[in-house]
All heavy atoms as a GROMACS GRO file, in nm:
protein
  576
    1LYS      N    1   0.617  -0.403  -2.594
    1LYS     CA    2   0.691  -0.355  -2.709
    1LYS      C    3   0.665  -0.443  -2.831
    1LYS      O    4   0.657  -0.392  -2.941
    1LYS     CB    5   0.840  -0.351  -2.676
    1LYS     CG    6   0.876  -0.244  -2.576
    1LYS     CD    7   1.024  -0.242  -2.548
    1LYS     CE    8   1.055  -0.135  -2.446
    1LYS     NZ    9   1.196  -0.124  -2.418
    2VAL      N   10   0.656  -0.573  -2.808
    2VAL     CA   11   0.631  -0.664  -2.920
    2VAL      C   12   0.494  -0.639  -2.981
    2VAL      O   13   0.479  -0.633  -3.102
    2VAL     CB   14   0.644  -0.812  -2.875
    2VAL    CG1   15   0.602  -0.907  -2.984
    2VAL    CG2   16   0.786  -0.841  -2.830
    3VAL      N   17   0.392  -0.622  -2.896
    3VAL     CA   18   0.257  -0.597  -2.944
    3VAL      C   19   0.252  -0.466  -3.022
    3VAL      O   20   0.192  -0.458  -3.129
    3VAL     CB   21   0.155  -0.595  -2.828
    3VAL    CG1   22   0.017  -0.555  -2.876
    3VAL    CG2   23   0.151  -0.730  -2.759
    4HIS      N   24   0.316  -0.364  -2.969
    4HIS     CA   25   0.319  -0.235  -3.037
    4HIS      C   26   0.383  -0.247  -3.175
    4HIS      O   27   0.331  -0.195  -3.274
    4HIS     CB   28   0.394  -0.132  -2.951
    4HIS     CG   29   0.402   0.003  -3.014
    4HIS    ND1   30   0.292   0.085  -3.025
    4HIS    CD2   31   0.506   0.068  -3.070
    4HIS    CE1   32   0.329   0.197  -3.086
    4HIS    NE2   33   0.458   0.189  -3.114
    5LEU      N   34   0.495  -0.316  -3.184
    5LEU     CA   35   0.562  -0.337  -3.312
    5LEU      C   36   0.473  -0.416  -3.408
    5LEU      O   37   0.460  -0.380  -3.525
    5LEU     CB   38   0.696  -0.410  -3.291
    5LEU     CG   39   0.776  -0.440  -3.417
    5LEU    CD1   40   0.816  -0.312  -3.488
    5LEU    CD2   41   0.899  -0.524  -3.382
    6TYR      N   42   0.411  -0.521  -3.360
    6TYR     CA   43   0.319  -0.602  -3.442
    6TYR      C   44   0.207  -0.515  -3.497
    6TYR      O   45   0.174  -0.521  -3.616
    6TYR     CB   46   0.262  -0.714  -3.355
    6TYR     CG   47   0.175  -0.814  -3.429
    6TYR    CD1   48   0.229  -0.932  -3.478
    6TYR    CD2   49   0.039  -0.790  -3.447
    6TYR    CE1   50   0.149  -1.024  -3.545
    6TYR    CE2   51  -0.041  -0.881  -3.513
    6TYR     CZ   52   0.014  -0.998  -3.562
    6TYR     OH   53  -0.065  -1.088  -3.628
    7ASP      N   54   0.147  -0.432  -3.411
    7ASP     CA   55   0.040  -0.344  -3.454
    7ASP      C   56   0.086  -0.247  -3.563
    7ASP      O   57   0.014  -0.221  -3.658
    7ASP     CB   58  -0.017  -0.265  -3.336
    7ASP     CG   59  -0.108  -0.347  -3.248
    7ASP    OD1   60  -0.146  -0.459  -3.288
    7ASP    OD2   61  -0.141  -0.299  -3.137
    8ARG      N   62   0.205  -0.194  -3.547
    8ARG     CA   63   0.256  -0.098  -3.647
    8ARG      C   64   0.283  -0.166  -3.780
    8ARG      O   65   0.251  -0.110  -3.885
    8ARG     CB   66   0.382  -0.030  -3.596
    8ARG     CG   67   0.350   0.066  -3.482
    8ARG     CD   68   0.464   0.153  -3.447
    8ARG     NE   69   0.497   0.237  -3.562
    8ARG     CZ   70   0.606   0.310  -3.572
    8ARG    NH1   71   0.691   0.312  -3.472
    8ARG    NH2   72   0.631   0.382  -3.677
    9ILE      N   73   0.342  -0.285  -3.777
    9ILE     CA   74   0.377  -0.355  -3.901
    9ILE      C   75   0.252  -0.401  -3.976
    9ILE      O   76   0.240  -0.382  -4.097
    9ILE     CB   77   0.470  -0.476  -3.872
    9ILE    CG1   78   0.606  -0.426  -3.824
    9ILE    CG2   79   0.484  -0.564  -3.995
    9ILE    CD1   80   0.697  -0.535  -3.772
   10PHE      N   81   0.157  -0.462  -3.903
   10PHE     CA   82   0.041  -0.523  -3.967
   10PHE      C   83  -0.085  -0.438  -3.961
   10PHE      O   84  -0.192  -0.482  -4.001
   10PHE     CB   85   0.015  -0.661  -3.906
   10PHE     CG   86   0.127  -0.758  -3.931
   10PHE    CD1   87   0.214  -0.791  -3.829
   10PHE    CD2   88   0.146  -0.813  -4.057
   10PHE    CE1   89   0.318  -0.880  -3.851
   10PHE    CE2   90   0.250  -0.902  -4.080
   10PHE     CZ   91   0.336  -0.935  -3.978
   11LYS      N   92  -0.073  -0.315  -3.909
   11LYS     CA   93  -0.186  -0.222  -3.901
   11LYS      C   94  -0.304  -0.285  -3.826
   11LYS      O   95  -0.419  -0.278  -3.868
   11LYS     CB   96  -0.231  -0.178  -4.041
   11LYS     CG   97  -0.122  -0.126  -4.130
   11LYS     CD   98  -0.079   0.012  -4.087
   11LYS     CE   99   0.014   0.072  -4.192
   11LYS     NZ  100   0.145   0.101  -4.146
   12THR      N  101  -0.274  -0.349  -3.714
   12THR     CA  102  -0.377  -0.413  -3.632
   12THR      C  103  -0.395  -0.334  -3.503
   12THR      O  104  -0.328  -0.233  -3.482
   12THR     CB  105  -0.336  -0.557  -3.598
   12THR    OG1  106  -0.211  -0.554  -3.528
   12THR    CG2  107  -0.322  -0.642  -3.723
   13ASN      N  108  -0.482  -0.382  -3.417
   13ASN     CA  109  -0.503  -0.318  -3.287
   13ASN      C  110  -0.524  -0.427  -3.182
   13ASN      O  111  -0.632  -0.443  -3.127
   13ASN     CB  112  -0.623  -0.223  -3.291
   13ASN     CG  113  -0.634  -0.143  -3.162
   13ASN    OD1  114  -0.536  -0.120  -3.094
   13ASN    ND2  115  -0.755  -0.102  -3.130
   14TYR      N  116  -0.419  -0.507  -3.157
   14TYR     CA  117  -0.430  -0.616  -3.061
   14TYR      C  118  -0.401  -0.573  -2.918
   14TYR      O  119  -0.428  -0.646  -2.825
   14TYR     CB  120  -0.336  -0.730  -3.099
   14TYR     CG  121  -0.386  -0.808  -3.217
   14TYR    CD1  122  -0.320  -0.803  -3.338
   14TYR    CD2  123  -0.500  -0.886  -3.208
   14TYR    CE1  124  -0.366  -0.874  -3.447
   14TYR    CE2  125  -0.547  -0.957  -3.316
   14TYR     CZ  126  -0.480  -0.951  -3.435
   14TYR     OH  127  -0.525  -1.020  -3.542
   15ASP      N  128  -0.343  -0.456  -2.900
   15ASP     CA  129  -0.314  -0.409  -2.765
   15ASP      C  130  -0.438  -0.339  -2.711
   15ASP      O  131  -0.455  -0.219  -2.723
   15ASP     CB  132  -0.194  -0.314  -2.767
   15ASP     CG  133  -0.150  -0.277  -2.627
   15ASP    OD1  134  -0.202  -0.336  -2.530
   15ASP    OD2  135  -0.063  -0.191  -2.614
   16LEU      N  136  -0.526  -0.417  -2.649
   16LEU     CA  137  -0.654  -0.366  -2.603
   16LEU      C  138  -0.654  -0.324  -2.457
   16LEU      O  139  -0.759  -0.292  -2.402
   16LEU     CB  140  -0.763  -0.471  -2.626
   16LEU     CG  141  -0.780  -0.516  -2.771
   16LEU    CD1  142  -0.880  -0.630  -2.778
   16LEU    CD2  143  -0.823  -0.402  -2.859
   17ASP      N  144  -0.538  -0.327  -2.391
   17ASP     CA  145  -0.532  -0.295  -2.249
   17ASP      C  146  -0.589  -0.156  -2.220
   17ASP      O  147  -0.662  -0.137  -2.123
   17ASP     CB  148  -0.390  -0.306  -2.195
   17ASP     CG  149  -0.341  -0.449  -2.193
   17ASP    OD1  150  -0.426  -0.540  -2.198
   17ASP    OD2  151  -0.220  -0.469  -2.187
   18GLY      N  152  -0.553  -0.059  -2.302
   18GLY     CA  153  -0.603   0.076  -2.282
   18GLY      C  154  -0.754   0.084  -2.293
   18GLY      O  155  -0.821   0.159  -2.222
   19GLU      N  156  -0.811   0.005  -2.383
   19GLU     CA  157  -0.956   0.004  -2.401
   19GLU      C  158  -1.026  -0.061  -2.282
   19GLU      O  159  -1.143  -0.036  -2.258
   19GLU     CB  160  -0.992  -0.069  -2.530
   19GLU     CG  161  -0.947   0.007  -2.654
   19GLU     CD  162  -0.982  -0.066  -2.782
   19GLU    OE1  163  -1.074  -0.151  -2.780
   19GLU    OE2  164  -0.919  -0.036  -2.884
   20ARG      N  165  -0.955  -0.145  -2.207
   20ARG     CA  166  -1.012  -0.207  -2.087
   20ARG      C  167  -0.996  -0.118  -1.965
   20ARG      O  168  -1.031  -0.157  -1.855
   20ARG     CB  169  -0.945  -0.342  -2.060
   20ARG     CG  170  -0.976  -0.447  -2.162
   20ARG     CD  171  -0.936  -0.584  -2.113
   20ARG     NE  172  -0.798  -0.593  -2.074
   20ARG     CZ  173  -0.708  -0.674  -2.127
   20ARG    NH1  174  -0.743  -0.755  -2.224
   20ARG    NH2  175  -0.585  -0.677  -2.083
   21GLY      N  176  -0.936   0.000  -1.984
   21GLY     CA  177  -0.921   0.094  -1.874
   21GLY      C  178  -0.792   0.080  -1.797
   21GLY      O  179  -0.776   0.142  -1.692
   22MET      N  180  -0.698   0.001  -1.847
   22MET     CA  181  -0.569  -0.014  -1.778
   22MET      C  182  -0.481   0.107  -1.805
   22MET      O  183  -0.481   0.163  -1.913
   22MET     CB  184  -0.498  -0.142  -1.824
   22MET     CG  185  -0.568  -0.267  -1.778
   22MET     SD  186  -0.480  -0.416  -1.824
   22MET     CE  187  -0.330  -0.394  -1.733
   23ARG      N  188  -0.406   0.144  -1.704
   23ARG     CA  189  -0.311   0.254  -1.717
   23ARG      C  190  -0.170   0.199  -1.729
   23ARG      O  191  -0.144   0.084  -1.692
   23ARG     CB  192  -0.322   0.345  -1.595
   23ARG     CG  193  -0.453   0.418  -1.587
   23ARG     CD  194  -0.459   0.507  -1.462
   23ARG     NE  195  -0.592   0.550  -1.435
   23ARG     CZ  196  -0.683   0.481  -1.367
   23ARG    NH1  197  -0.653   0.363  -1.318
   23ARG    NH2  198  -0.804   0.528  -1.346
   24GLU      N  199  -0.080   0.280  -1.777
   24GLU     CA  200   0.061   0.241  -1.789
   24GLU      C  201   0.114   0.197  -1.653
   24GLU      O  202   0.094   0.264  -1.553
   24GLU     CB  203   0.143   0.360  -1.841
   24GLU     CG  204   0.284   0.326  -1.877
   24GLU     CD  205   0.295   0.236  -1.999
   24GLU    OE1  206   0.210   0.247  -2.089
   24GLU    OE2  207   0.389   0.154  -2.002
   25GLY      N  208   0.177   0.082  -1.649
   25GLY     CA  209   0.235   0.031  -1.525
   25GLY      C  210   0.143  -0.062  -1.446
   25GLY      O  211   0.187  -0.126  -1.352
   26GLU      N  212   0.014  -0.070  -1.482
   26GLU     CA  213  -0.077  -0.161  -1.412
   26GLU      C  214  -0.053  -0.304  -1.459
   26GLU      O  215  -0.013  -0.328  -1.572
   26GLU     CB  216  -0.223  -0.126  -1.442
   26GLU     CG  217  -0.275  -0.011  -1.360
   26GLU     CD  218  -0.424   0.005  -1.378
   26GLU    OE1  219  -0.468   0.033  -1.489
   26GLU    OE2  220  -0.495  -0.010  -1.277
   27GLU      N  221  -0.082  -0.398  -1.371
   27GLU     CA  222  -0.067  -0.538  -1.404
   27GLU      C  223  -0.204  -0.603  -1.403
   27GLU      O  224  -0.285  -0.580  -1.314
   27GLU     CB  225   0.025  -0.607  -1.304
   27GLU     CG  226   0.166  -0.552  -1.308
   27GLU     CD  227   0.256  -0.612  -1.201
   27GLU    OE1  228   0.204  -0.674  -1.107
   27GLU    OE2  229   0.377  -0.596  -1.214
   28TYR      N  230  -0.230  -0.686  -1.502
   28TYR     CA  231  -0.359  -0.750  -1.517
   28TYR      C  232  -0.341  -0.901  -1.501
   28TYR      O  233  -0.369  -0.979  -1.590
   28TYR     CB  234  -0.417  -0.716  -1.655
   28TYR     CG  235  -0.562  -0.753  -1.672
   28TYR    CD1  236  -0.661  -0.687  -1.602
   28TYR    CD2  237  -0.600  -0.852  -1.760
   28TYR    CE1  238  -0.794  -0.718  -1.618
   28TYR    CE2  239  -0.733  -0.885  -1.777
   28TYR     CZ  240  -0.829  -0.817  -1.706
   28TYR     OH  241  -0.961  -0.849  -1.723
   29PHE      N  242  -0.285  -0.941  -1.386
   29PHE     CA  243  -0.262  -1.082  -1.363
   29PHE      C  244  -0.236  -1.106  -1.215
   29PHE      O  245  -0.212  -1.015  -1.139
   29PHE     CB  246  -0.144  -1.133  -1.445
   29PHE     CG  247  -0.012  -1.074  -1.407
   29PHE    CD1  248   0.069  -1.137  -1.315
   29PHE    CD2  249   0.032  -0.954  -1.461
   29PHE    CE1  250   0.192  -1.083  -1.278
   29PHE    CE2  251   0.154  -0.900  -1.425
   29PHE     CZ  252   0.234  -0.964  -1.334
   30ILE      N  253  -0.240  -1.234  -1.178
   30ILE     CA  254  -0.199  -1.276  -1.044
   30ILE      C  255  -0.070  -1.355  -1.063
   30ILE      O  256  -0.060  -1.438  -1.154
   30ILE     CB  257  -0.306  -1.365  -0.979
   30ILE    CG1  258  -0.438  -1.289  -0.965
   30ILE    CG2  259  -0.259  -1.416  -0.843
   30ILE    CD1  260  -0.553  -1.376  -0.917
   31LYS      N  261   0.028  -1.332  -0.980
   31LYS     CA  262   0.154  -1.402  -0.992
   31LYS      C  263   0.136  -1.551  -0.969
   31LYS      O  264   0.052  -1.595  -0.891
   31LYS     CB  265   0.256  -1.345  -0.894
   31LYS     CG  266   0.292  -1.202  -0.927
   31LYS     CD  267   0.394  -1.148  -0.831
   31LYS     CE  268   0.426  -1.004  -0.870
   31LYS     NZ  269   0.523  -0.942  -0.783
   32ASP      N  270   0.215  -1.631  -1.040
   32ASP     CA  271   0.206  -1.777  -1.032
   32ASP      C  272   0.218  -1.827  -0.889
   32ASP      O  273   0.144  -1.918  -0.848
   32ASP     CB  274   0.313  -1.843  -1.119
   32ASP     CG  275   0.288  -1.825  -1.268
   32ASP    OD1  276   0.179  -1.775  -1.306
   32ASP    OD2  277   0.376  -1.864  -1.346
   33LEU      N  278   0.308  -1.770  -0.813
   33LEU     CA  279   0.327  -1.814  -0.676
   33LEU      C  280   0.199  -1.797  -0.594
   33LEU      O  281   0.160  -1.885  -0.516
   33LEU     CB  282   0.443  -1.739  -0.610
   33LEU     CG  283   0.476  -1.779  -0.467
   33LEU    CD1  284   0.515  -1.926  -0.459
   33LEU    CD2  285   0.590  -1.693  -0.415
   34GLU      N  286   0.130  -1.685  -0.614
   34GLU     CA  287   0.006  -1.662  -0.541
   34GLU      C  288  -0.102  -1.762  -0.582
   34GLU      O  289  -0.178  -1.812  -0.498
   34GLU     CB  290  -0.045  -1.519  -0.564
   34GLU     CG  291  -0.168  -1.488  -0.485
   34GLU     CD  292  -0.216  -1.345  -0.500
   34GLU    OE1  293  -0.143  -1.260  -0.554
   34GLU    OE2  294  -0.330  -1.319  -0.456
   35ILE      N  295  -0.110  -1.794  -0.710
   35ILE     CA  296  -0.208  -1.893  -0.757
   35ILE      C  297  -0.180  -2.028  -0.692
   35ILE      O  298  -0.270  -2.095  -0.641
   35ILE     CB  299  -0.205  -1.904  -0.910
   35ILE    CG1  300  -0.256  -1.775  -0.973
   35ILE    CG2  301  -0.288  -2.024  -0.957
   35ILE    CD1  302  -0.237  -1.768  -1.123
   36LYS      N  303  -0.053  -2.070  -0.692
   36LYS     CA  304  -0.016  -2.199  -0.633
   36LYS      C  305  -0.048  -2.201  -0.483
   36LYS      O  306  -0.101  -2.300  -0.432
   36LYS     CB  307   0.132  -2.227  -0.654
   36LYS     CG  308   0.167  -2.258  -0.797
   36LYS     CD  309   0.316  -2.280  -0.812
   36LYS     CE  310   0.356  -2.300  -0.955
   36LYS     NZ  311   0.500  -2.315  -0.971
   37GLU      N  312  -0.019  -2.092  -0.413
   37GLU     CA  313  -0.048  -2.085  -0.270
   37GLU      C  314  -0.198  -2.096  -0.243
   37GLU      O  315  -0.241  -2.165  -0.151
   37GLU     CB  316   0.008  -1.955  -0.210
   37GLU     CG  317   0.158  -1.955  -0.199
   37GLU     CD  318   0.214  -1.819  -0.156
   37GLU    OE1  319   0.137  -1.721  -0.148
   37GLU    OE2  320   0.336  -1.813  -0.132
   38ARG      N  321  -0.278  -2.030  -0.323
   38ARG     CA  322  -0.424  -2.037  -0.306
   38ARG      C  323  -0.476  -2.178  -0.332
   38ARG      O  324  -0.564  -2.227  -0.262
   38ARG     CB  325  -0.494  -1.938  -0.399
   38ARG     CG  326  -0.476  -1.795  -0.359
   38ARG     CD  327  -0.548  -1.702  -0.453
   38ARG     NE  328  -0.526  -1.564  -0.420
   38ARG     CZ  329  -0.606  -1.465  -0.458
   38ARG    NH1  330  -0.712  -1.490  -0.531
   38ARG    NH2  331  -0.579  -1.341  -0.424
   39LEU      N  332  -0.422  -2.243  -0.436
   39LEU     CA  333  -0.463  -2.380  -0.465
   39LEU      C  334  -0.425  -2.475  -0.351
   39LEU      O  335  -0.504  -2.560  -0.312
   39LEU     CB  336  -0.402  -2.427  -0.597
   39LEU     CG  337  -0.461  -2.365  -0.724
   39LEU    CD1  338  -0.374  -2.399  -0.845
   39LEU    CD2  339  -0.603  -2.411  -0.745
   40LEU      N  340  -0.305  -2.458  -0.298
   40LEU     CA  341  -0.262  -2.542  -0.186
   40LEU      C  342  -0.351  -2.521  -0.063
   40LEU      O  343  -0.393  -2.617   0.001
   40LEU     CB  344  -0.115  -2.514  -0.151
   40LEU     CG  345  -0.011  -2.570  -0.247
   40LEU    CD1  346   0.127  -2.513  -0.215
   40LEU    CD2  347  -0.010  -2.722  -0.239
   41ARG      N  348  -0.383  -2.395  -0.032
   41ARG     CA  349  -0.470  -2.366   0.082
   41ARG      C  350  -0.610  -2.424   0.063
   41ARG      O  351  -0.678  -2.459   0.160
   41ARG     CB  352  -0.480  -2.215   0.105
   41ARG     CG  353  -0.359  -2.156   0.175
   41ARG     CD  354  -0.386  -2.016   0.229
   41ARG     NE  355  -0.447  -1.925   0.135
   41ARG     CZ  356  -0.381  -1.835   0.062
   41ARG    NH1  357  -0.250  -1.824   0.071
   41ARG    NH2  358  -0.444  -1.756  -0.020
   42ALA      N  359  -0.653  -2.436  -0.061
   42ALA     CA  360  -0.785  -2.492  -0.090
   42ALA      C  361  -0.782  -2.645  -0.095
   42ALA      O  362  -0.884  -2.707  -0.120
   42ALA     CB  363  -0.837  -2.437  -0.223
   43GLY      N  364  -0.665  -2.704  -0.072
   43GLY     CA  365  -0.656  -2.849  -0.066
   43GLY      C  366  -0.615  -2.918  -0.193
   43GLY      O  367  -0.620  -3.040  -0.202
   44PHE      N  368  -0.574  -2.844  -0.294
   44PHE     CA  369  -0.532  -2.905  -0.420
   44PHE      C  370  -0.386  -2.951  -0.412
   44PHE      O  371  -0.305  -2.892  -0.342
   44PHE     CB  372  -0.549  -2.807  -0.537
   44PHE     CG  373  -0.692  -2.785  -0.574
   44PHE    CD1  374  -0.764  -2.682  -0.517
   44PHE    CD2  375  -0.754  -2.866  -0.667
   44PHE    CE1  376  -0.897  -2.661  -0.551
   44PHE    CE2  377  -0.886  -2.847  -0.702
   44PHE     CZ  378  -0.958  -2.743  -0.643
   45ARG      N  379  -0.355  -3.056  -0.486
   45ARG     CA  380  -0.219  -3.111  -0.491
   45ARG      C  381  -0.181  -3.138  -0.637
   45ARG      O  382  -0.265  -3.127  -0.726
   45ARG     CB  383  -0.211  -3.242  -0.412
   45ARG     CG  384  -0.248  -3.228  -0.265
   45ARG     CD  385  -0.137  -3.152  -0.190
   45ARG     NE  386  -0.170  -3.131  -0.050
   45ARG     CZ  387  -0.210  -3.016   0.002
   45ARG    NH1  388  -0.223  -2.910  -0.073
   45ARG    NH2  389  -0.235  -3.004   0.130
   46ASN      N  390  -0.058  -3.179  -0.658
   46ASN     CA  391  -0.008  -3.209  -0.793
   46ASN      C  392  -0.032  -3.093  -0.889
   46ASN      O  393  -0.085  -3.110  -0.998
   46ASN     CB  394  -0.070  -3.338  -0.849
   46ASN     CG  395  -0.044  -3.456  -0.760
   46ASN    OD1  396   0.067  -3.472  -0.709
   46ASN    ND2  397  -0.146  -3.537  -0.738
   47ILE      N  398   0.005  -2.974  -0.847
   47ILE     CA  399  -0.020  -2.853  -0.926
   47ILE      C  400   0.082  -2.844  -1.039
   47ILE      O  401   0.203  -2.850  -1.015
   47ILE     CB  402  -0.012  -2.729  -0.835
   47ILE    CG1  403  -0.115  -2.740  -0.722
   47ILE    CG2  404  -0.033  -2.602  -0.916
   47ILE    CD1  405  -0.095  -2.640  -0.611
   48LYS      N  406   0.030  -2.831  -1.161
   48LYS     CA  407   0.117  -2.820  -1.279
   48LYS      C  408   0.072  -2.703  -1.364
   48LYS      O  409  -0.048  -2.676  -1.377
   48LYS     CB  410   0.110  -2.949  -1.361
   48LYS     CG  411   0.165  -3.068  -1.287
   48LYS     CD  412   0.158  -3.191  -1.374
   48LYS     CE  413   0.219  -3.304  -1.296
   48LYS     NZ  414   0.136  -3.417  -1.277
   49LYS      N  415   0.169  -2.634  -1.421
   49LYS     CA  416   0.140  -2.522  -1.511
   49LYS      C  417   0.144  -2.574  -1.654
   49LYS      O  418   0.241  -2.636  -1.696
   49LYS     CB  419   0.242  -2.411  -1.490
   49LYS     CG  420   0.214  -2.289  -1.574
   49LYS     CD  421   0.283  -2.165  -1.520
   49LYS     CE  422   0.421  -2.146  -1.566
   49LYS     NZ  423   0.475  -2.013  -1.530
   50LYS      N  424   0.037  -2.550  -1.730
   50LYS     CA  425   0.026  -2.594  -1.869
   50LYS      C  426   0.010  -2.472  -1.958
   50LYS      O  427  -0.077  -2.389  -1.936
   50LYS     CB  428  -0.096  -2.685  -1.887
   50LYS     CG  429  -0.099  -2.805  -1.797
   50LYS     CD  430  -0.020  -2.916  -1.856
   50LYS     CE  431  -0.037  -3.040  -1.769
   50LYS     NZ  432   0.026  -3.154  -1.824
   51TYR      N  433   0.095  -2.462  -2.059
   51TYR     CA  434   0.084  -2.354  -2.156
   51TYR      C  435  -0.010  -2.393  -2.269
   51TYR      O  436  -0.022  -2.511  -2.301
   51TYR     CB  437   0.221  -2.320  -2.214
   51TYR     CG  438   0.308  -2.245  -2.117
   51TYR    CD1  439   0.391  -2.312  -2.027
   51TYR    CD2  440   0.305  -2.106  -2.114
   51TYR    CE1  441   0.469  -2.242  -1.937
   51TYR    CE2  442   0.383  -2.036  -2.023
   51TYR     CZ  443   0.465  -2.104  -1.936
   51TYR     OH  444   0.541  -2.035  -1.847
   52PHE      N  445  -0.079  -2.297  -2.327
   52PHE     CA  446  -0.162  -2.324  -2.444
   52PHE      C  447  -0.143  -2.212  -2.544
   52PHE      O  448  -0.106  -2.100  -2.511
   52PHE     CB  449  -0.309  -2.345  -2.406
   52PHE     CG  450  -0.373  -2.230  -2.333
   52PHE    CD1  451  -0.442  -2.132  -2.402
   52PHE    CD2  452  -0.365  -2.221  -2.195
   52PHE    CE1  453  -0.503  -2.027  -2.335
   52PHE    CE2  454  -0.427  -2.117  -2.128
   52PHE     CZ  455  -0.495  -2.020  -2.197
   53TRP      N  456  -0.166  -2.243  -2.668
   53TRP     CA  457  -0.138  -2.151  -2.778
   53TRP      C  458  -0.237  -2.034  -2.778
   53TRP      O  459  -0.358  -2.052  -2.772
   53TRP     CB  460  -0.146  -2.223  -2.911
   53TRP     CG  461  -0.130  -2.128  -3.025
   53TRP    CD1  462  -0.227  -2.089  -3.112
   53TRP    CD2  463  -0.012  -2.056  -3.061
   53TRP    NE1  464  -0.176  -1.997  -3.199
   53TRP    CE2  465  -0.045  -1.975  -3.171
   53TRP    CE3  466   0.117  -2.052  -3.011
   53TRP    CZ2  467   0.048  -1.892  -3.232
   53TRP    CZ3  468   0.209  -1.969  -3.072
   53TRP    CH2  469   0.175  -1.891  -3.181
   54THR      N  470  -0.181  -1.917  -2.784
   54THR     CA  471  -0.257  -1.794  -2.807
   54THR      C  472  -0.174  -1.713  -2.906
   54THR      O  473  -0.068  -1.756  -2.950
   54THR     CB  474  -0.276  -1.713  -2.677
   54THR    OG1  475  -0.147  -1.677  -2.628
   54THR    CG2  476  -0.354  -1.790  -2.575
   55GLN      N  477  -0.219  -1.595  -2.934
   55GLN     CA  478  -0.147  -1.512  -3.031
   55GLN      C  479   0.000  -1.493  -2.992
   55GLN      O  480   0.087  -1.501  -3.076
   55GLN     CB  481  -0.214  -1.376  -3.043
   55GLN     CG  482  -0.142  -1.284  -3.138
   55GLN     CD  483  -0.205  -1.148  -3.144
   55GLN    OE1  484  -0.304  -1.123  -3.078
   55GLN    NE2  485  -0.148  -1.060  -3.222
   56TRP      N  486   0.027  -1.471  -2.866
   56TRP     CA  487   0.165  -1.445  -2.823
   56TRP      C  488   0.225  -1.564  -2.750
   56TRP      O  489   0.336  -1.558  -2.702
   56TRP     CB  490   0.170  -1.322  -2.733
   56TRP     CG  491   0.109  -1.202  -2.799
   56TRP    CD1  492  -0.008  -1.140  -2.764
   56TRP    CD2  493   0.156  -1.134  -2.916
   56TRP    NE1  494  -0.034  -1.038  -2.850
   56TRP    CE2  495   0.064  -1.030  -2.944
   56TRP    CE3  496   0.266  -1.149  -2.999
   56TRP    CZ2  497   0.079  -0.944  -3.051
   56TRP    CZ3  498   0.282  -1.062  -3.106
   56TRP    CH2  499   0.189  -0.962  -3.130
   57ALA      N  500   0.151  -1.673  -2.739
   57ALA     CA  501   0.198  -1.796  -2.673
   57ALA      C  502   0.242  -1.770  -2.530
   57ALA      O  503   0.336  -1.830  -2.481
   57ALA     CB  504   0.308  -1.862  -2.754
   58LEU      N  505   0.174  -1.682  -2.461
   58LEU     CA  506   0.210  -1.647  -2.324
   58LEU      C  507   0.112  -1.702  -2.221
   58LEU      O  508   0.143  -1.706  -2.103
   58LEU     CB  509   0.216  -1.494  -2.308
   58LEU     CG  510   0.320  -1.423  -2.393
   58LEU    CD1  511   0.305  -1.272  -2.377
   58LEU    CD2  512   0.460  -1.466  -2.355
   59ASN      N  513  -0.007  -1.741  -2.263
   59ASN     CA  514  -0.108  -1.783  -2.167
   59ASN      C  515  -0.085  -1.923  -2.115
   59ASN      O  516  -0.029  -2.008  -2.184
   59ASN     CB  517  -0.248  -1.774  -2.229
   59ASN     CG  518  -0.293  -1.632  -2.249
   59ASN    OD1  519  -0.233  -1.540  -2.194
   59ASN    ND2  520  -0.397  -1.613  -2.325
   60HIS      N  521  -0.128  -1.944  -1.993
   60HIS     CA  522  -0.115  -2.075  -1.931
   60HIS      C  523  -0.226  -2.094  -1.829
   60HIS      O  524  -0.297  -2.000  -1.796
   60HIS     CB  525   0.022  -2.094  -1.866
   60HIS     CG  526   0.054  -1.992  -1.761
   60HIS    ND1  527   0.107  -1.868  -1.792
   60HIS    CD2  528   0.038  -1.992  -1.628
   60HIS    CE1  529   0.124  -1.800  -1.682
   60HIS    NE2  530   0.082  -1.872  -1.580
   61LEU      N  531  -0.241  -2.217  -1.785
   61LEU     CA  532  -0.338  -2.246  -1.680
   61LEU      C  533  -0.275  -2.344  -1.584
   61LEU      O  534  -0.173  -2.405  -1.613
   61LEU     CB  535  -0.469  -2.301  -1.738
   61LEU     CG  536  -0.459  -2.428  -1.825
   61LEU    CD1  537  -0.476  -2.551  -1.741
   61LEU    CD2  538  -0.567  -2.422  -1.930
   62PHE      N  539  -0.335  -2.356  -1.468
   62PHE     CA  540  -0.286  -2.450  -1.368
   62PHE      C  541  -0.385  -2.566  -1.359
   62PHE      O  542  -0.506  -2.546  -1.358
   62PHE     CB  543  -0.273  -2.383  -1.231
   62PHE     CG  544  -0.154  -2.292  -1.225
   62PHE    CD1  545  -0.164  -2.159  -1.259
   62PHE    CD2  546  -0.031  -2.342  -1.186
   62PHE    CE1  547  -0.055  -2.076  -1.255
   62PHE    CE2  548   0.080  -2.259  -1.181
   62PHE     CZ  549   0.068  -2.126  -1.216
   63VAL      N  550  -0.329  -2.686  -1.356
   63VAL     CA  551  -0.408  -2.808  -1.343
   63VAL      C  552  -0.366  -2.872  -1.211
   63VAL      O  553  -0.246  -2.885  -1.182
   63VAL     CB  554  -0.381  -2.904  -1.461
   63VAL    CG1  555  -0.461  -3.032  -1.444
   63VAL    CG2  556  -0.412  -2.836  -1.592
   64ALA      N  557  -0.465  -2.913  -1.131
   64ALA     CA  558  -0.436  -2.972  -1.001
   64ALA      C  559  -0.542  -3.076  -0.969
   64ALA      O  560  -0.646  -3.083  -1.033
   64ALA     CB  561  -0.432  -2.864  -0.894
   65SER      N  562  -0.515  -3.156  -0.868
   65SER     CA  563  -0.613  -3.256  -0.826
   65SER      C  564  -0.644  -3.238  -0.678
   65SER      O  565  -0.565  -3.183  -0.604
   65SER     CB  566  -0.561  -3.397  -0.855
   65SER     OG  567  -0.437  -3.417  -0.790
   66LYS      N  568  -0.760  -3.288  -0.640
   66LYS     CA  569  -0.802  -3.275  -0.501
   66LYS      C  570  -0.849  -3.409  -0.450
   66LYS      O  571  -0.910  -3.485  -0.516
   66LYS     CB  572  -0.915  -3.172  -0.488
   66LYS     CG  573  -0.943  -3.131  -0.347
   66LYS     CD  574  -1.028  -3.008  -0.346
   66LYS     CE  575  -1.039  -2.957  -0.204
   66LYS     NZ  576  -1.119  -2.839  -0.194
   0.00000   0.00000   0.00000
């Protein structure tokens, strides 16, 4: 909803999900819990989630050590 409103106000086209072939209701991510479980199974420890600036400030990455 926020992206749609932003696009309408500023006449932009930042909501590119449809152009990537995504349908309404599809998810384009892996849940954090699954990422942590995979890292643990691969032998990683000290798993931390770090946010970084993007247009919507929603992106993050996981940093871990082995």
